[in-house]
Biopython code that builds the backbone (N, CA, C, O; Angstrom):
import numpy as np
from Bio.PDB.StructureBuilder import StructureBuilder

atoms = [
    (1, "MET", "N", (11.008, 8.971, -0.087)),
    (1, "MET", "CA", (10.298, 7.792, 0.799)),
    (1, "MET", "C", (8.954, 8.636, 0.138)),
    (1, "MET", "O", (8.477, 8.018, -0.814)),
    (2, "ALA", "N", (8.356, 9.727, 0.405)),
    (2, "ALA", "CA", (7.416, 10.235, 0.204)),
    (2, "ALA", "C", (6.663, 9.463, -1.534)),
    (2, "ALA", "O", (5.508, 9.092, -1.745)),
    (3, "VAL", "N", (7.751, 9.462, -2.393)),
    (3, "VAL", "CA", (6.936, 9.023, -3.891)),
    (3, "VAL", "C", (6.835, 7.411, -3.703)),
    (3, "VAL", "O", (6.102, 6.814, -4.492)),
    (4, "GLY", "N", (7.611, 6.584, -2.585)),
    (4, "GLY", "CA", (7.298, 5.240, -2.521)),
    (4, "GLY", "C", (5.772, 5.414, -1.913)),
    (4, "GLY", "O", (4.829, 4.905, -2.518)),
    (5, "ALA", "N", (5.530, 6.303, -0.448)),
    (5, "ALA", "CA", (4.616, 5.876, 0.163)),
    (5, "ALA", "C", (3.069, 6.123, -0.458)),
    (5, "ALA", "O", (1.980, 5.765, -0.008)),
    (6, "GLY", "N", (3.493, 7.062, -1.966)),
    (6, "GLY", "CA", (2.559, 7.829, -2.815)),
    (6, "GLY", "C", (1.990, 6.472, -3.434)),
    (6, "GLY", "O", (0.867, 6.009, -3.236)),
    (7, "ALA", "N", (2.971, 5.954, -4.201)),
    (7, "ALA", "CA", (2.774, 4.886, -5.035)),
    (7, "ALA", "C", (2.932, 3.360, -4.520)),
    (7, "ALA", "O", (3.269, 2.405, -5.218)),
    (8, "MET", "N", (2.626, 3.346, -3.205)),
    (8, "MET", "CA", (2.028, 1.980, -2.711)),
    (8, "MET", "C", (0.303, 2.276, -2.000)),
    (8, "MET", "O", (-0.327, 1.309, -1.573)),
    (9, "THR", "N", (-0.241, 3.555, -1.962)),
    (9, "THR", "CA", (-1.378, 3.737, -1.372)),
    (9, "THR", "C", (-2.273, 3.097, -1.390)),
    (9, "THR", "O", (-2.891, 2.738, -0.388)),
    (10, "VAL", "N", (-2.611, 2.734, -2.858)),
    (10, "VAL", "CA", (-3.935, 1.894, -3.501)),
    (10, "VAL", "C", (-3.540, 1.187, -4.043)),
    (10, "VAL", "O", (-2.859, 1.695, -4.933)),
    (11, "SER", "N", (-3.535, -0.477, -4.093)),
    (11, "SER", "CA", (-2.509, -1.572, -4.543)),
    (11, "SER", "C", (-4.192, -2.223, -5.175)),
    (11, "SER", "O", (-5.037, -2.664, -4.396)),
    (12, "HIS", "N", (-4.400, -2.148, -6.727)),
    (12, "HIS", "CA", (-5.359, -3.258, -7.426)),
    (12, "HIS", "C", (-5.419, -3.868, -8.341)),
    (12, "HIS", "O", (-4.340, -4.172, -8.849)),
    (13, "ALA", "N", (-6.068, -4.113, -8.682)),
    (13, "ALA", "CA", (-6.185, -5.314, -9.884)),
    (13, "ALA", "C", (-4.980, -4.786, -10.838)),
    (13, "ALA", "O", (-4.180, -5.686, -11.094)),
    (14, "ASN", "N", (-4.772, -3.939, -11.230)),
    (14, "ASN", "CA", (-3.485, -3.149, -12.240)),
    (14, "ASN", "C", (-2.798, -3.544, -11.774)),
    (14, "ASN", "O", (-2.566, -4.686, -12.171)),
    (15, "ASP", "N", (-1.952, -3.078, -10.677)),
    (15, "ASP", "CA", (-0.855, -3.423, -9.909)),
    (15, "ASP", "C", (0.035, -4.737, -9.619)),
    (15, "ASP", "O", (-0.226, -5.592, -8.773)),
    (16, "SER", "N", (0.844, -4.726, -10.262)),
    (16, "SER", "CA", (1.573, -6.448, -10.260)),
    (16, "SER", "C", (1.477, -6.649, -8.743)),
    (16, "SER", "O", (0.874, -7.650, -8.354)),
    (17, "PHE", "N", (2.091, -5.673, -7.700)),
    (17, "PHE", "CA", (1.991, -6.261, -6.163)),
    (17, "PHE", "C", (0.887, -6.989, -5.926)),
    (17, "PHE", "O", (0.858, -7.941, -5.146)),
    (18, "PHE", "N", (-0.233, -6.504, -6.700)),
    (18, "PHE", "CA", (-1.510, -6.852, -5.910)),
    (18, "PHE", "C", (-1.774, -8.289, -6.561)),
    (18, "PHE", "O", (-2.581, -8.957, -5.914)),
    (19, "TRP", "N", (-1.137, -9.053, -7.984)),
    (19, "TRP", "CA", (-0.555, -9.891, -7.802)),
    (19, "TRP", "C", (-0.220, -11.131, -8.050)),
    (19, "TRP", "O", (-0.653, -12.120, -8.640)),
    (20, "VAL", "N", (1.207, -10.592, -7.064)),
    (20, "VAL", "CA", (1.623, -11.388, -6.758)),
    (20, "VAL", "C", (1.166, -12.082, -4.908)),
    (20, "VAL", "O", (0.958, -13.217, -4.480)),
    (21, "VAL", "N", (1.176, -10.992, -4.401)),
    (21, "VAL", "CA", (0.372, -11.226, -3.227)),
    (21, "VAL", "C", (-0.999, -11.702, -3.177)),
    (21, "VAL", "O", (-1.314, -11.918, -2.006)),
    (22, "ALA", "N", (-1.783, -11.909, -3.866)),
    (22, "ALA", "CA", (-3.147, -12.589, -4.182)),
    (22, "ALA", "C", (-2.647, -14.035, -4.723)),
    (22, "ALA", "O", (-3.131, -15.029, -4.182)),
    (23, "GLU", "N", (-1.841, -14.173, -5.610)),
    (23, "GLU", "CA", (-1.366, -15.740, -6.076)),
    (23, "GLU", "C", (-0.720, -16.659, -4.750)),
    (23, "GLU", "O", (-1.144, -17.584, -4.057)),
    (24, "PHE", "N", (0.597, -15.824, -4.815)),
    (24, "PHE", "CA", (1.028, -16.578, -3.207)),
    (24, "PHE", "C", (0.658, -17.130, -2.066)),
    (24, "PHE", "O", (1.083, -18.186, -1.596)),
    (25, "SER", "N", (-0.500, -16.085, -1.412)),
    (25, "SER", "CA", (-0.867, -16.677, -0.520)),
    (25, "SER", "C", (-2.217, -16.908, -0.903)),
    (25, "SER", "O", (-3.006, -16.625, -0.001)),
    (26, "GLY", "N", (-2.721, -17.317, -1.918)),
    (26, "GLY", "CA", (-3.781, -18.248, -2.002)),
    (26, "GLY", "C", (-4.928, -17.759, -1.955)),
    (26, "GLY", "O", (-5.841, -18.500, -1.591)),
    (27, "MET", "N", (-5.195, -16.466, -2.283)),
    (27, "MET", "CA", (-6.718, -15.938, -1.861)),
    (27, "MET", "C", (-7.063, -15.831, -3.007)),
    (27, "MET", "O", (-6.477, -16.139, -4.045)),
    (28, "GLU", "N", (-8.587, -15.133, -2.730)),
    (28, "GLU", "CA", (-9.039, -15.582, -3.691)),
    (28, "GLU", "C", (-9.283, -14.045, -4.338)),
    (28, "GLU", "O", (-9.023, -13.085, -3.612)),
    (29, "VAL", "N", (-9.831, -13.790, -5.836)),
    (29, "VAL", "CA", (-9.348, -12.582, -6.248)),
    (29, "VAL", "C", (-10.560, -11.844, -5.425)),
    (29, "VAL", "O", (-10.253, -10.652, -5.413)),
    (30, "THR", "N", (-11.613, -11.998, -4.837)),
    (30, "THR", "CA", (-12.984, -11.413, -4.160)),
    (30, "THR", "C", (-11.774, -10.855, -2.695)),
    (30, "THR", "O", (-11.593, -9.679, -2.380)),
    (31, "THR", "N", (-11.339, -11.654, -2.254)),
    (31, "THR", "CA", (-10.779, -11.384, -0.561)),
    (31, "THR", "C", (-9.977, -10.781, -0.833)),
    (31, "THR", "O", (-9.965, -9.700, -0.243)),
    (32, "ALA", "N", (-8.692, -11.051, -1.957)),
    (32, "ALA", "CA", (-7.793, -10.198, -2.460)),
    (32, "ALA", "C", (-8.412, -8.809, -2.452)),
    (32, "ALA", "O", (-8.275, -8.017, -1.520)),
    (33, "TYR", "N", (-9.109, -8.573, -3.567)),
    (33, "TYR", "CA", (-10.092, -7.224, -3.294)),
    (33, "TYR", "C", (-9.964, -6.216, -2.154)),
    (33, "TYR", "O", (-9.424, -5.128, -1.952)),
    (34, "LYS", "N", (-10.868, -7.274, -1.384)),
    (34, "LYS", "CA", (-11.260, -6.668, -0.597)),
    (34, "LYS", "C", (-10.385, -6.009, 0.890)),
    (34, "LYS", "O", (-10.693, -5.024, 1.560)),
    (35, "SER", "N", (-9.085, -7.076, 1.093)),
    (35, "SER", "CA", (-8.179, -6.867, 1.902)),
    (35, "SER", "C", (-6.771, -6.181, 1.511)),
    (35, "SER", "O", (-6.088, -5.388, 2.160)),
    (36, "LEU", "N", (-6.595, -6.658, 0.439)),
    (36, "LEU", "CA", (-5.678, -5.855, -0.214)),
    (36, "LEU", "C", (-5.405, -4.179, -0.289)),
    (36, "LEU", "O", (-4.442, -3.458, -0.028)),
    (37, "THR", "N", (-6.518, -4.001, -0.692)),
    (37, "THR", "CA", (-7.109, -2.689, -1.003)),
    (37, "THR", "C", (-7.285, -1.570, 0.048)),
    (37, "THR", "O", (-7.243, -0.345, -0.062)),
    (38, "VAL", "N", (-7.473, -2.296, 0.987)),
    (38, "VAL", "CA", (-7.629, -1.244, 2.426)),
    (38, "VAL", "C", (-6.654, -1.830, 2.884)),
    (38, "VAL", "O", (-6.025, -0.911, 3.410)),
    (39, "ALA", "N", (-6.005, -2.888, 3.070)),
    (39, "ALA", "CA", (-4.420, -2.209, 3.843)),
    (39, "ALA", "C", (-3.154, -1.951, 2.954)),
    (39, "ALA", "O", (-2.007, -2.110, 3.370)),
    (40, "THR", "N", (-3.466, -1.551, 1.730)),
    (40, "THR", "CA", (-2.621, -0.350, 1.018)),
    (40, "THR", "C", (-2.973, 0.784, 1.105)),
    (40, "THR", "O", (-2.191, 1.681, 0.788)),
    (41, "PHE", "N", (-3.918, 0.990, 1.442)),
    (41, "PHE", "CA", (-4.600, 2.453, 1.726)),
    (41, "PHE", "C", (-3.738, 2.702, 3.015)),
    (41, "PHE", "O", (-2.805, 3.504, 3.055)),
    (42, "PHE", "N", (-4.203, 1.836, 4.180)),
    (42, "PHE", "CA", (-3.738, 2.325, 5.577)),
    (42, "PHE", "C", (-1.801, 2.581, 5.274)),
    (42, "PHE", "O", (-1.194, 3.637, 5.455)),
    (43, "MET", "N", (-1.244, 1.333, 4.814)),
    (43, "MET", "CA", (0.111, 1.413, 4.736)),
    (43, "MET", "C", (0.751, 2.753, 3.964)),
    (43, "MET", "O", (1.931, 3.034, 4.172)),
    (44, "GLY", "N", (0.060, 3.448, 3.203)),
    (44, "GLY", "CA", (0.565, 4.367, 2.786)),
    (44, "GLY", "C", (0.141, 5.688, 3.248)),
    (44, "GLY", "O", (0.665, 6.781, 3.038)),
    (45, "ILE", "N", (-0.818, 5.410, 3.862)),
    (45, "ILE", "CA", (-1.542, 6.850, 4.646)),
    (45, "ILE", "C", (-0.706, 6.847, 6.003)),
    (45, "ILE", "O", (-0.485, 7.931, 6.544)),
    (46, "VAL", "N", (-0.239, 5.676, 6.565)),
    (46, "VAL", "CA", (0.714, 5.782, 7.593)),
    (46, "VAL", "C", (2.313, 6.238, 7.173)),
    (46, "VAL", "O", (3.134, 6.942, 7.760)),
    (47, "THR", "N", (2.349, 5.609, 6.070)),
    (47, "THR", "CA", (4.283, 6.317, 5.872)),
    (47, "THR", "C", (3.873, 7.407, 5.550)),
    (47, "THR", "O", (4.318, 8.356, 6.195)),
    (48, "ILE", "N", (2.770, 7.720, 4.321)),
    (48, "ILE", "CA", (3.071, 9.552, 4.240)),
    (48, "ILE", "C", (3.004, 10.426, 5.722)),
    (48, "ILE", "O", (3.542, 11.528, 5.821)),
    (49, "GLY", "N", (2.343, 9.844, 6.738)),
    (49, "GLY", "CA", (2.452, 10.891, 7.699)),
    (49, "GLY", "C", (3.370, 10.655, 8.276)),
    (49, "GLY", "O", (3.831, 11.663, 8.813)),
    (50, "LEU", "N", (4.256, 9.219, 8.568)),
    (50, "LEU", "CA", (5.523, 9.315, 9.176)),
    (50, "LEU", "C", (6.564, 10.005, 8.250)),
    (50, "LEU", "O", (7.493, 10.497, 8.891)),
    (51, "VAL", "N", (6.654, 10.187, 6.719)),
    (51, "VAL", "CA", (7.316, 11.134, 5.971)),
    (51, "VAL", "C", (7.555, 12.521, 6.841)),
    (51, "VAL", "O", (8.596, 12.994, 7.297)),
    (52, "ALA", "N", (5.629, 13.181, 6.914)),
    (52, "ALA", "CA", (5.638, 14.836, 7.415)),
    (52, "ALA", "C", (6.157, 14.149, 8.475)),
    (52, "ALA", "O", (5.072, 14.299, 9.036)),
    (53, "VAL", "N", (6.726, 13.602, 9.192)),
    (53, "VAL", "CA", (6.925, 14.055, 10.850)),
    (53, "VAL", "C", (7.911, 14.207, 10.402)),
    (53, "VAL", "O", (8.283, 15.339, 10.712)),
    (54, "LEU", "N", (8.795, 13.600, 9.671)),
    (54, "LEU", "CA", (10.408, 12.904, 9.682)),
    (54, "LEU", "C", (11.069, 14.371, 8.946)),
    (54, "LEU", "O", (12.252, 14.676, 9.102)),
    (55, "ALA", "N", (10.049, 15.250, 8.087)),
    (55, "ALA", "CA", (11.030, 15.950, 7.327)),
    (55, "ALA", "C", (10.120, 16.895, 8.227)),
    (55, "ALA", "O", (9.797, 17.728, 7.381)),
    (56, "ALA", "N", (9.434, 17.339, 9.539)),
    (56, "ALA", "CA", (9.144, 18.276, 10.154)),
    (56, "ALA", "C", (10.442, 18.282, 11.418)),
    (56, "ALA", "O", (10.841, 19.290, 12.002)),
    (57, "VAL", "N", (10.835, 17.159, 11.580)),
    (57, "VAL", "CA", (12.097, 17.026, 12.776)),
    (57, "VAL", "C", (13.180, 17.580, 11.839)),
    (57, "VAL", "O", (13.543, 18.715, 12.149)),
    (58, "PHE", "N", (13.923, 16.916, 10.509)),
    (58, "PHE", "CA", (14.471, 17.092, 9.921)),
    (58, "PHE", "C", (15.488, 17.819, 9.063)),
    (58, "PHE", "O", (16.704, 17.738, 8.889)),
    (59, "LEU", "N", (14.671, 18.429, 8.681)),
    (59, "LEU", "CA", (14.197, 19.786, 7.544)),
    (59, "LEU", "C", (13.836, 21.120, 8.505)),
    (59, "LEU", "O", (13.484, 22.178, 7.985)),
]
sb = StructureBuilder()
sb.init_structure("model")
sb.init_model(0)
sb.init_chain("A")
sb.init_seg("    ")
for serial, (resi, resn, name, xyz) in enumerate(atoms, 1):
    if name == "N":
        sb.init_residue(resn, " ", resi, " ")
    sb.init_atom(name, np.array(xyz, "f"), 0.0, 1.0, " ", f" {name:<3s}", serial, name[0])
structure = sb.get_structure()
């Protein structure tokens, strides 16, 4: 889980996930830069935090 969270922390133009979401949602590239980069940053940070809490509880 930690590796997956770290891999998703910032999705930008060199990531295929960025282009799949941008194209299928119909976003312009500039809107995708602004929204997806910030959204994936927060998704990664929250996931890393949850992994740390779960590790502290179960390990």
